[in-house]
N, C-alpha and C positions, 0 to 999 in steps of 0.2 A: 690537192692531196696526192694525186698520182697513183702509181702502182703500189707504193709503200702502204698507203692507207687502205687500199683494197685488200692487199694480202694480210694486213694486220687484222682488219675486221673479219675476214674469212677465217683466219686462225682462231680468233676469239669466239666466233660463232660455233666452230667445230668443237672447241673445248667445252663450251657451255652445254651444247647438246650432248656431248659425250659424258658429261658429269651429271646430267639430269637424273639418272637412275639412282645416284648415291646422295647428291647434295640436295636435290629437289625436295624429297620427302622431309629431310631435316629442316630445311628453310620453311616449308609450309607449316610444319608442326611448331616451329619456333614463333611464327606469327599468329598461331592460333587456329589455323585451318586444319581440320581433321576429316577423316572419312575413310571408308574401305577402299575407295578409288585411288588413294595415294600409293597403295601397294602395287598398282598397275604400272607405275613409273619404272619399276624394275624390269619391265619388258624390254627396255633399251639396252640392258646390260650386255647382251651378245654382240651388239654393234659398237660398243665402246672402243675396242681397238681400231676400228675403221675411222671413227671420229678423231681419235688421238693421232692416227697416221695423217689424216687430213690437216690437223692442227700443225703437226711438225712440218709438213710440206709448205703450208702457207707462211708459217713463221720463217722457214728457211728462205722462201722467196722474198719476204720483207727484209730479212737480214742481207740478202744479196743486193737488193736495191739500195739499202742504206750504206753498206760498207764496201761492196765489191765492184759495183757498176759506177764508173766515173760520171760525175754530174756534168752535163753539158748545158750550161746556162749563159745567157748574155748578161752583162752587167746591168743591174737594176731590176732583174727578175727576182721573184721571191726565193727561188731555189739557190740563188747566188749568195744569199745571206747566211754566214756561218752560224749565227745564233739560231736560225731556224733549223739547220741541220742538226745542231747539238740538241735542240729541243725534241726533234723527231727521234733521235737516238735515245734520249732519256725516256720518252714515252714508250718506245719499243721495249726497253728493258723493264720498265714498270709493268707493262702488259705481260711480258714473258714470265716474270716472277709470279704475278697473279694467276696466270694460266697454269703454271707448274703446280702451284698450291692447290688449285681447283682440281687438277687431274690426280694429284697425289692424295687428295682428301680421303678416299676409301681406305688407304693404308694407315693414315695417322688418326682417323676419327675414333677407332676403338681405344686408342691411348688417351685421347682427350676426354671422351664421354664415358669412360668406365670408372 
């Protein structure tokens, strides 16, 4: 998996934690979990910009690893396979679109649920 996978997982984790304040209560209510404690998830809201910043940094590192750093592979190694590189790049962009949607959720949720 290399550094690409580590950076991608770190960025995804930062985005998920950063959106817990907004998406978490809605998901819990959607699956039937309720209670006054759900309101406590908004306590993470002040830290949201920090998590978004961490997500951007880790996604930038994954982008750098995928597109800017030349691959140094011997023939026959998995990283020398162009199909694998295309697949990793495809996974990267799917994750980026999902994370952007997750982070943008607080802005478009009122439009969807009103």
